C-alpha positions as CSV (number, residue, x, y, z in Angstrom):
1,M,-43.2,-51.8,78.7
2,T,-45.3,-50.2,77.7
3,V,-45.7,-47.8,75.0
4,I,-48.7,-45.4,74.1
5,R,-48.2,-43.4,71.0
6,S,-50.4,-41.4,68.4
7,N,-51.8,-43.8,66.6
8,S,-50.3,-47.1,68.5
9,I,-50.1,-49.2,71.7
10,S,-46.9,-51.6,72.2
11,G,-45.6,-53.8,74.9
12,I,-49.2,-54.6,76.9
13,N,-48.9,-58.2,77.9
14,S,-52.7,-58.3,77.5
15,I,-56.4,-56.9,77.3
16,T,-58.5,-57.4,79.7
17,A,-62.7,-56.9,78.5
18,Q,-65.2,-56.3,81.3
19,S,-68.0,-57.6,79.2
20,A,-68.0,-60.9,76.7
21,S,-66.5,-58.7,73.8
22,L,-63.9,-56.4,73.4
23,N,-64.2,-54.0,69.8
24,F,-62.1,-51.2,68.6
25,Y,-63.9,-47.7,67.6
26,D,-62.5,-44.6,65.6
27,T,-62.7,-41.2,66.7
28,S,-66.9,-41.4,64.0
29,G,-67.6,-44.8,66.2
30,N,-66.5,-46.9,63.2
31,T,-65.2,-50.5,64.5
32,L,-61.4,-50.3,63.4
33,S,-59.8,-53.6,61.4
34,I,-56.6,-54.9,63.1
35,G,-54.0,-54.3,60.0
36,A,-51.6,-56.4,61.6
37,S,-50.4,-59.2,62.7
38,V,-51.6,-61.4,66.3
39,T,-49.1,-63.3,66.8
40,G,-49.9,-65.9,70.0
41,N,-53.4,-67.1,71.8
42,V,-56.2,-65.9,70.9
43,T,-58.9,-67.2,72.6
44,G,-62.5,-66.7,72.8
45,N,-65.2,-65.7,70.0
46,V,-64.1,-64.1,67.0
47,T,-66.9,-62.3,65.0
48,G,-66.5,-60.7,61.7
49,N,-63.7,-61.7,58.6
50,V,-60.2,-62.8,59.1
51,T,-58.3,-61.5,55.3
52,G,-55.5,-63.4,55.7
53,D,-53.5,-65.9,56.6
54,V,-54.8,-67.9,60.0
55,T,-50.9,-70.2,60.8
56,T,-50.9,-72.7,63.9
57,G,-48.2,-73.5,65.9
58,V,-46.7,-77.7,65.1
59,G,-49.5,-79.8,66.2
60,G,-52.1,-77.1,66.5
61,S,-55.5,-77.1,64.9
62,I,-58.6,-75.0,63.9
63,T,-61.7,-75.9,66.0
64,V,-65.5,-74.8,64.8
65,G,-68.2,-77.2,66.8
66,N,-66.8,-80.2,65.7
67,T,-65.2,-79.8,63.0
68,I,-61.9,-79.9,62.8
69,I,-58.6,-78.6,60.4
70,T,-55.1,-79.7,61.3
71,S,-51.9,-79.7,59.0
72,T,-52.9,-83.1,57.6
73,S,-56.8,-83.7,57.9
74,I,-60.1,-82.2,57.7
75,G,-62.5,-83.8,60.2
76,I,-66.1,-82.8,59.3
77,G,-67.9,-84.1,62.2
78,T,-70.6,-86.5,62.4
79,T,-74.3,-85.8,62.0
80,T,-77.2,-88.1,60.7
81,T,-79.6,-87.5,58.5
82,A,-82.9,-85.8,60.9
83,G,-79.7,-84.0,62.3
84,R,-78.8,-82.7,58.7
85,N,-82.2,-82.1,57.8
86,A,-82.7,-80.0,61.2
87,G,-80.1,-78.3,61.5
88,V,-77.3,-78.1,58.3
89,G,-77.3,-75.7,55.9
90,T,-77.6,-75.6,52.6
91,V,-75.3,-74.0,51.0
92,T,-74.1,-75.1,47.5
93,G,-71.3,-77.8,47.9
94,A,-71.6,-78.1,51.7
95,L,-70.3,-81.5,52.2
96,I,-71.1,-83.7,55.8
97,Y,-70.2,-87.4,57.4
98,N,-73.8,-88.9,57.4
99,T,-73.7,-91.8,59.9
100,D,-76.8,-92.8,58.2
101,T,-75.6,-93.0,54.3
102,G,-72.1,-91.9,53.9
103,L,-70.2,-89.0,53.5
104,Q,-72.4,-86.1,51.3
105,M,-72.0,-83.0,49.6
106,F,-75.2,-80.9,48.6
107,N,-75.7,-79.7,45.6
108,G,-77.4,-76.8,45.6
109,V,-80.8,-79.2,44.8
110,S,-80.4,-81.8,46.4
111,W,-78.2,-84.2,49.3
112,L,-75.7,-86.5,47.1
113,T,-74.1,-89.6,48.6
114,V,-70.6,-89.4,47.9
115,K,-69.2,-92.4,49.2
116,S,-71.8,-95.1,50.5
117,Q,-71.5,-96.7,54.0
118,L,-72.1,-100.4,53.4
119,V,-73.5,-102.6,55.8
120,A,-75.0,-106.5,54.7
121,T,-75.5,-108.9,56.4
122,G,-76.8,-112.8,56.7
123,G,-75.3,-116.8,56.2
124,T,-72.0,-116.5,57.8
125,K,-69.8,-113.6,56.9
126,D,-66.1,-114.0,56.6
127,I,-63.3,-111.1,55.9
128,D,-60.6,-113.1,56.3
129,S,-60.5,-115.7,54.0
130,R,-60.2,-113.6,50.7
131,T,-58.1,-111.1,50.7
132,G,-59.9,-107.4,50.5
133,Y,-63.6,-108.9,49.6
134,A,-66.3,-109.9,52.5
135,V,-67.9,-113.2,51.7
136,H,-71.3,-114.6,53.1
137,T,-72.2,-118.2,52.5
138,F,-75.9,-119.3,53.3
139,N,-75.8,-123.0,54.3
140,G,-79.9,-122.4,54.5
141,D,-82.3,-119.7,54.2
142,D,-82.0,-117.2,55.2
143,S,-81.5,-113.5,54.1
144,F,-78.9,-110.8,52.8
145,V,-79.5,-107.4,53.7
146,V,-78.1,-104.4,52.2
147,S,-77.8,-101.0,53.7
148,G,-76.0,-98.1,52.0
149,G,-76.1,-99.8,48.3
150,P,-75.5,-100.4,45.9
151,V,-73.0,-103.2,45.4
152,T,-72.0,-105.1,42.8
153,V,-71.5,-108.6,44.0
154,E,-70.4,-111.9,42.8
155,Y,-72.5,-115.1,43.6
156,L,-72.2,-119.0,43.4
157,V,-75.8,-120.3,43.7
158,V,-75.6,-124.5,43.7
159,A,-79.1,-126.4,44.3
160,G,-79.5,-129.4,45.4
161,G,-77.9,-133.2,44.3
162,G,-80.7,-135.5,42.8
163,G,-81.2,-138.8,45.0
164,G,-79.2,-142.0,43.5
165,G,-81.3,-144.9,41.6
166,A,-81.5,-147.7,43.5
167,G,-79.8,-151.6,42.6
168,T,-83.3,-154.5,41.8
169,E,-82.2,-157.6,43.5
170,A,-84.0,-160.1,40.8
171,S,-81.7,-158.7,37.6
172,F,-78.1,-158.7,37.1
173,V,-78.7,-155.6,34.2
174,G,-80.9,-153.8,37.6
175,N,-78.5,-151.3,38.9
176,G,-79.9,-147.6,40.2
177,G,-78.4,-144.3,38.2
178,G,-76.5,-141.3,39.9
179,G,-78.1,-138.2,40.5
180,G,-77.9,-135.4,38.7
181,A,-75.7,-132.5,40.0
182,G,-77.9,-129.4,41.2
183,G,-77.8,-126.7,38.7
184,M,-74.3,-124.1,39.3
185,R,-74.6,-120.9,38.2
186,T,-71.8,-118.1,38.9
187,G,-71.5,-114.3,38.1
188,S,-69.9,-111.4,38.6
189,S,-72.3,-107.9,37.7
190,L,-74.9,-108.8,39.7
191,V,-75.9,-105.0,41.6
192,L,-77.5,-105.1,44.6
193,G,-79.6,-101.5,45.9
194,S,-80.4,-101.6,49.7
195,G,-82.5,-103.8,51.0
196,T,-83.4,-107.4,51.4
197,Y,-82.9,-110.6,49.6
198,P,-84.2,-113.5,50.7
199,I,-82.1,-117.1,50.1
200,T,-83.4,-120.5,49.5
201,V,-80.6,-122.9,49.6
202,G,-81.8,-126.5,48.1
203,G,-81.8,-129.7,50.1
204,G,-80.8,-132.3,48.2
205,G,-83.1,-135.3,46.8
206,V,-83.5,-138.8,48.7
207,G,-81.7,-142.1,47.6
208,A,-84.2,-144.7,46.0
209,E,-84.9,-147.7,48.1
210,A,-83.9,-151.4,46.7
211,T,-86.7,-153.5,49.4
212,P,-89.2,-152.2,49.4
213,P,-89.1,-150.9,45.8
214,V,-89.0,-146.7,46.8
215,A,-87.9,-144.2,43.5
216,S,-85.3,-141.4,44.3
217,T,-86.8,-138.3,44.4
218,S,-85.0,-135.2,42.7
219,G,-83.1,-131.9,44.0
220,V,-84.6,-128.7,45.2
221,P,-83.6,-125.2,43.4
222,S,-81.9,-123.5,45.1
223,V,-82.8,-119.0,45.3
224,I,-81.2,-115.7,45.0
225,N,-84.8,-113.5,45.1
226,A,-83.5,-110.3,43.7
227,P,-86.4,-107.9,43.0
228,G,-85.2,-104.6,41.9
229,S,-82.2,-105.8,40.3
230,G,-82.8,-105.8,36.9
231,I,-83.8,-109.6,37.5
232,S,-86.5,-111.7,39.1
233,S,-84.1,-114.0,40.8
234,I,-81.1,-116.1,40.2
235,T,-82.2,-120.2,40.0
236,S,-80.6,-123.0,39.9
237,Q,-82.1,-125.9,38.8
238,G,-82.1,-128.9,41.2
239,G,-80.3,-132.5,39.6
240,G,-82.5,-135.1,37.9
241,A,-83.0,-138.1,40.4
242,G,-80.8,-141.4,38.9
243,G,-83.4,-143.8,37.5
244,S,-83.8,-147.4,38.8
245,Y,-84.9,-150.7,36.8
246,P,-87.4,-151.2,36.2
247,G,-89.6,-148.6,35.1
248,A,-87.7,-145.1,36.7
249,P,-85.7,-143.5,34.2
250,G,-82.9,-140.5,34.4
251,K,-84.7,-137.4,35.6
252,N,-84.2,-133.3,34.0
253,G,-82.8,-130.7,36.4
254,G,-80.0,-128.6,36.9
255,S,-77.5,-131.8,35.2
256,G,-80.1,-134.9,34.6
257,G,-79.8,-138.5,36.2
258,G,-78.1,-141.4,35.2
259,S,-80.2,-144.3,33.3
260,A,-80.9,-147.8,34.5
261,Y,-81.0,-150.9,32.3
262,A,-83.4,-149.5,29.1
263,G,-84.3,-146.4,30.5
264,D,-83.2,-143.0,29.4
265,P,-80.9,-140.2,30.9
266,G,-81.8,-137.6,32.1
267,L,-81.6,-133.4,30.6
268,G,-79.3,-131.0,32.1
269,N,-80.5,-127.5,32.0
270,R,-83.6,-128.1,32.8
271,V,-86.1,-127.3,34.9
272,T,-86.7,-130.0,37.4
273,D,-88.4,-132.4,36.8
274,T,-90.1,-130.7,33.9
275,T,-89.0,-130.9,29.8
276,D,-88.9,-126.7,30.3
277,P,-85.5,-125.2,29.4
278,A,-83.8,-123.5,32.2
279,P,-80.2,-121.3,31.1
280,T,-77.1,-123.5,31.4
281,Q,-76.3,-124.7,34.4
282,G,-75.5,-128.5,33.9
283,N,-75.1,-131.4,31.8
284,D,-77.1,-134.5,30.3
285,G,-76.6,-138.0,32.2
286,G,-75.2,-140.6,31.2
287,N,-76.3,-144.2,30.0
288,D,-76.4,-147.7,31.1
289,D,-75.1,-150.5,29.5
290,T,-77.5,-152.7,28.1
291,G,-74.7,-155.9,26.6
292,G,-73.5,-157.0,29.6
293,P,-71.6,-158.6,31.3
294,A,-72.0,-156.6,34.5
295,Y,-74.9,-154.0,33.5
296,G,-73.5,-151.3,34.9
297,A,-75.5,-147.9,34.9
298,G,-75.2,-143.9,33.9
299,G,-74.1,-141.4,35.9
300,G,-75.4,-139.0,36.9
301,G,-74.6,-135.3,34.8
302,G,-72.4,-132.4,36.6
303,A,-71.9,-129.3,35.8
304,G,-68.5,-129.8,34.5
305,G,-69.8,-132.2,32.0
306,V,-71.5,-135.2,31.3
307,G,-71.9,-138.4,33.2
308,G,-70.4,-141.7,32.5
309,D,-71.7,-144.3,30.3
310,G,-71.8,-147.9,32.1
311,A,-69.6,-149.6,30.0
312,P,-67.4,-151.4,30.5
313,G,-67.4,-150.7,34.3
314,P,-68.5,-148.8,36.3
315,S,-69.7,-145.3,35.1
316,A,-68.3,-142.1,37.1
317,G,-70.5,-138.9,37.9
318,G,-70.4,-136.1,35.5
319,A,-67.3,-134.0,36.7
320,G,-68.0,-130.2,39.0
321,S,-66.5,-127.6,38.2
322,P,-64.5,-125.4,40.7
323,S,-65.2,-121.8,42.1
324,S,-63.0,-119.4,44.2
325,I,-65.3,-117.1,45.2
326,T,-64.5,-117.8,48.9
327,G,-60.5,-117.6,48.2
328,S,-60.3,-121.1,47.4
329,S,-60.4,-123.4,44.6
330,V,-63.3,-125.6,45.8
331,N,-65.1,-128.2,43.9
332,Y,-69.5,-128.1,43.1
333,A,-72.0,-130.0,41.6
334,G,-70.6,-132.9,40.4
335,G,-73.1,-136.4,39.2
336,G,-73.1,-139.6,41.2
337,G,-71.6,-142.9,39.9
338,G,-73.3,-145.5,38.3
339,G,-74.2,-148.6,39.7
340,I,-72.9,-151.7,38.9
341,G,-73.5,-155.7,39.7
342,Y,-71.4,-158.9,39.6
343,G,-71.4,-160.6,35.7
344,P,-70.0,-163.3,34.3
345,N,-65.8,-163.4,34.6
346,F,-66.4,-159.7,36.0
347,T,-64.5,-158.5,39.3
348,P,-65.9,-155.8,41.3
349,P,-63.5,-152.9,41.1
350,V,-63.3,-150.6,43.4
351,P,-66.6,-148.1,43.8
352,Q,-66.1,-144.8,42.3
353,G,-68.0,-141.3,41.7
354,G,-67.1,-139.2,39.2
355,A,-63.2,-138.6,39.7
356,G,-62.6,-134.8,41.6
357,N,-65.8,-133.6,42.2
358,P,-68.6,-134.3,45.2
359,G,-70.5,-136.7,43.8
360,G,-71.1,-140.0,45.5
361,Y,-70.1,-143.1,43.9
362,G,-72.1,-145.7,42.7
363,G,-72.4,-148.5,44.4
364,I,-71.1,-152.1,43.7
365,N,-73.0,-155.5,43.8
366,S,-75.3,-155.2,46.7
367,T,-73.5,-152.1,48.1
368,P,-75.4,-148.8,48.8
369,G,-74.2,-145.5,46.5
370,G,-72.3,-142.9,48.4
371,N,-73.9,-139.6,49.8
372,G,-73.3,-136.5,47.2
373,T,-70.7,-133.9,49.6
374,A,-73.7,-131.7,51.4
375,N,-73.1,-127.7,50.7
376,A,-71.7,-128.6,47.7
377,G,-74.8,-130.0,45.9
378,G,-73.8,-133.2,44.4
379,G,-75.7,-135.8,43.3
380,G,-76.3,-139.8,45.5
381,G,-74.7,-142.5,43.5
382,G,-76.5,-145.6,42.4
383,G,-76.5,-148.8,43.8
384,G,-75.8,-152.1,42.6
385,N,-77.2,-154.9,42.6
386,D,-76.0,-159.0,43.4
387,G,-78.9,-160.6,41.2
388,P,-79.6,-164.0,41.0
389,P,-79.0,-165.8,42.8
390,L,-77.9,-163.6,45.7
391,G,-80.5,-161.0,44.8
392,F,-79.8,-158.4,47.0
393,G,-79.9,-155.0,46.1
394,G,-78.2,-152.0,47.2
395,D,-79.9,-148.1,47.8
396,G,-79.6,-145.6,45.9
397,G,-77.2,-142.2,48.3
398,A,-78.3,-138.8,49.0
399,G,-78.1,-136.2,47.0
400,G,-76.1,-133.4,48.6
401,K,-77.6,-130.2,50.0
402,G,-76.9,-126.6,47.6
403,V,-75.2,-123.6,48.5
404,V,-75.4,-120.1,47.7
405,I,-72.1,-118.0,48.2
406,I,-72.0,-113.6,47.5
407,A,-69.1,-111.9,47.6
408,Y,-67.9,-108.4,47.8
409,P,-65.1,-106.1,47.9
410,T,-64.6,-104.0,50.7
411,A,-63.0,-101.1,49.4
C-alpha cells in the first residue's frame, strides 16, 4: 500500500525516472536531500555528497571504475606510467598501482614508489633451491638485468683456476707445481639499481705439456661490472699457473701457483701474472721439496689455505672455501696438488689434490695432473715424472672455469 502524507511518501516499491536522472525539489526549487536511510539496491549514478554510512551485505562491494571496495580488501585497479600521466588526478595522497614500477603514492609534488615490482633476469634463475631467495648462476658471460630496483644482493665471484705445471722427463726433480685456485670474493650488501650489469666468467688456465715442453697458463678473472653502485666492479683474479722445472716458477694470481724444483711459488691476492696487489681472495702457492728423494712440487694456493709443501710426500692443493649462496654448502676455489716422482726407496702413494676442495690431484711418476673442477675455479694438478732411466713426464691438469652467482630475497 502506498501512503501519501503532507511530508512523506511511503510504501512505494520503485520510482522510475523518464530521463537520465531523478531529482527532488522543495517549493522554492532547491534540490532536497534525503535525510532518511535508503535500504535495498541502488542502481545508477549517485551524484553529490553521501553523508553517513554506506553498508553492503555480506559479499557486497562498492565499485568505482576499476576500484573495488569489499569487506576484506580495496582493489585500486591498475594503470601504467603513461596512463597515470595522462589521466590520473594528482591529489596529494592519491594511491595507484603502476604496472611499470609497482605501488605509488602522490606526495603533492611527485609520484613516489611505495613498493617496487622487482624483475631480474640473467644466467640460470632458481627460486626453489633456497627458500625465500632467487639465485642467478652464471657459468658463462652474460648480463644481470634489474628493473624495479634498487635491490640488495649477495654475490659469489670465482675466477678461473691456474693450469698445473708438467713433469720433466729427464730428472727426478722435475715435477710440476699445482695451479692456484681462482680468486674467490663474496659479499651480502651490494645495492644494484635498475640497469644492466655485464657479467664475465673467467676460463681456467691451460695445463703445461711435458713433450714438447709448453708452460702452463694462469686462469682468467671473473667480473661483476657494477657502474652506479658505488663501485666500478667486483673482480676476482685468475689463479696463478703452476711451476715447471726448469725455469718456470709458480705465477701470481687470486691464489698463487705451486713451485717446481728450486723455483718460487706464486703469491695470492695479486692481479693475475703481476705483482700488483688485489683485494683478499686467496692464498700463496706451496714450496717444492728440494731434499728428495721424491722431490715433490708445491701445491697451488686455495681460497681456504696455502698450498701444501712438497716434503715428505705429495703436496695437497690449498683448501677451497665453502659457500651456501645457492642454498647448499659447496666448496669453491681449491688449489691443484703438486706432482711427485719416483725416487730411491719411494713407493708412490695414491694421487691427491687438496682434501675436500675442487682442485685437481697431483700426478704420480708419469701420470698427468687432474683437472680443476669446472665452474668452481679449482687449480689444475701438477704432472709427475719417472725420471731416469724411464724418462717420462706427465702433463699438468687444466684449471677449472670460474662462476658468478647472485642471490636476493624474493619477499
